N, C-alpha and C positions, 0 to 999 in steps of 0.2 A: 759827716756821717748822719744819716736821718735820725731824727728824735727818736722813732719808734725802735731802733735798733741799738741803742746805746745802753750799756750796762756799766754802773760804777759800783765798786765794792768798797765798802766803809773803810777799811785799812789804807787801801790805795789812794783815796780822797784825802784822807787825814794826813798821810805822808806828803801828798802833793802841796797841801796848804800850810804845812808846818813853818816854812821860812816866812811866808806872808803873814801869818799869825804873829810870829815873834816880832816881826817889824811893826806890826800895827799896835801891840798891846801898850799901854800907857807905863812909860819909865817913871814918870813923875809919881803916879799912885804907888808904885812898887818902892820907890825910894822913900816914901812917906811910911809904907808899911814896915819896911826893913828898920827904919828908925824906932817904930812902935815897938818891935819885937826884939831890939837889941838888948843885950844884957841877960836874956832869959837862958837857963842852964842847958836846955835842949829843946829843939822844936818837934811836936808832933804835928803833921800836916796831913789833911785829908783832901785828895783830890777827887771831885764827884764828877762822874761820867768821864773817865780819864781817857777813854779811847785808846790810842797807842802810846800815851804818855808824853805828849808833846808839852803840856802845860809844866809837868815837873821838870822835864829837861831844860825848858826856858827859865823857869824861876828859880830852882834850887841854887844856882851859882850866885843869885842875888840877894839870898837871905843869910843872915848870921848864924854862925855857930853849928854845932852838930844838929843833924836832921834826920828824923824818921819820917818816911812817906807811906802813907796807907792809901793805896789806890782803890777806888770803888768802880766798878762797872758791871752791867748785867750780861756783857758779851764775854764768854770765857776766852775766845781767841785773841779779841783786843786785850783783854787784861793781862793774859800771859805775855803778849808782846810788850805792852807797857812796863811791866815788872822787870823784864830782862833788858830793856833799853834804857832804864833810869841810870844816871851817873853813880860811879862807883864811890863817890864821895859822900854818899847818903845811904842809909839802910832803907829797905822797902819791903812792904808786904801787900798782897792784893786781896781784896774783899769781893766776891761775886754777889753783887747785892742791888737791889731796886733802891736807888737813893731817895726816893719819894717817901720811903718808909722811915727814913732817919729820924731820931727824936733826941731830946736834950740828953737823955741818959747815954745815948750811943756816942755822943761827942765829949764825954767826961775826960778830961786830960788833954783835950786837943787844943794846940795853940793857934791853929788857923785852918780854915776850909777855904779851898780854891775850886773853881770850875771855869770851864772856857766854852763858848758857843753853846751853853746849856739852858739859861733862863728861858729863852724864848720858846723852848719845847715843853715848858711846863705849863699847867693850869694855875689860875690864881689861887685856888685851894691847895695845891701841891706847893706853890711858891710860899703861900702863907704859913703852911706847917714847917717848911724848912727854916723860914726866917724865925718863927716862933722858937724852933729848936735852937738855932743859933744864938738868939738873944738870951734865952733862959740858960743857956751853957756859958754865956759871956765870951763867946767865941768869936774873933775877928774873921771877915770873909773878904776875898776879892774875886769878883765875877767879872770875867773878861769876855770880849767879842760877842756881846749880844746883838742881833740886827735890831735896826731902827727904821727900817723901811725906807731908806735913802739910798738910790743908786744913780750915779751920773757917768753918762758916757761922752767920749770925745774921739771922733765926731758923733753927733746925735743922729738917731734914726726915727722915722715917724712912728714907729711901733714901740718905741722904749717906754713911752708913759702908759700906755694900756697894758703892756705885759708887766711893768712894775705895780700897777694897781692891781692886776689879777694875783701877782705873787704875794703881795702883802696880805690880800684876802686869804689866800691859800695859808699863809703863816698863822692866821687866825682861825683856821677850820676847826670843826668839831669832829674828831676821830675816835671811834670806840667810846663815845659817850664824854670824852674829854676835850673841852673848848682850849685850845692852845692860845698862850698870850701873844706869840709872836712880836710884832714891834711895839707891843704896849709893855713889854716885860720890864725893862729898865725902870719907867715911871712908876709901874706898880711895885716893883722891889723898893725903890727909893721911898715911896709913901709908907710901906709896910714897915720897913727899918725906922722909918722916923716915928711912927706911931709907938713903937716899942722903945723909943728913946735913944736910938744909936746915932752915931754921928756918920753922915754918908758924904763921900765925894765921889763925883763921876767925872769921866774924860772921854773925849772922842778917841777912837781906835780904828781909824779907816784903813781898809786895804787901798793902797794906791798902786794898781797894777798897770805896768807899762808893756810896750811889744816884748820885751824880754821875758815876760811872764805868761807868754802865749799859751803854754800847756794848761796853767791854771785857769787863765780866762776861758779857754775853751770848754774845760770841764765844768767851771762853774756856770758858764752861759747854758750849757745843756740842762744842768739840773734846775737853774731860774726859769728858762723857758717851760720846762717839762712841768714845773708846779704851776706857772701861770696857765698852762693848757688844762691841767687836771682841773683847776677851778673853773676856767672859762672855755670850754671845749671849742667854741667856734673860732678861737684863736688857732687852732690847729692847722687850718689851711694855709696859714701864713707862717708857720713855725719853721718849716725846713728852710725856706727862702730867706727868712730873717737869720738864722743862724749860719746859712752859707754867706751872706753878706758880712756878717760880724766876724767869722772865724777866718775869712780870707782877706780881712783888712789887716794888712801889715803894720799900719799905724794906730791900731784902736788902743784908747786908754781907757779903763774902768776905775771909778772910785766906788766902793762899797762901804757905807759908812756903818760902824757899830759903836757901842759904848762899853767902857769898863766901868765897875764901880767898887769902891772900897768901903766896907761898913765896920764901924768900931762900936760894938754894944757898950752900953753905959757900964762902967766898971771894968771893961776888958783891959 
């Protein structure tokens, strides 16, 4: 399908990537988190930018004891779907909210804050305010699947590197006066948490996409190329031919690197 004719709806995209996200997230960090939370009488967990609730479905069964999940999103349709889709083993409420406005008082009583594929969409100031709120509230956090600007293809194509460079620049773009962190988000978050005295662990969480993941590869490729072209319009003349080569290659494998981090504030 030509790049200019493709439309992706957020809920469809989030559903398509849910299995790959679950396979990629760091089990080691979650095991450490579960040990930290063990013995607490009941967990109150806030999932920021919850989308369709994929993080909650994946994580809730790996954490101990009774759990109440508070799902945050600013899209009412996604939030409604997320609340309805959470496991029956937990209680859940939804809050229609801009998560960049959360402060320490809002996190009172919260046992854990989670998010998936979120940090790279924030600015340095927004991330700083969130981390200040978390550390002041002494609230642990696990942030999964932040992009780090590394994509590998097998087999390679002559345009891979140029498209990747343009995509990374697009992720760092300024939009509506906000300069997004993009691939710099994890390093920035680690530095900010450590400035507040938190103990931070990080782990790679790559998508390893095989030919059996062709639907996800195709959708991801269209979004990746579209972002690259938006940043560097002269790539448009090559985009459709590149996508045709890639999406008709029955042997294509793609590694999309992400990182997860677990932060335990001092005294948490």
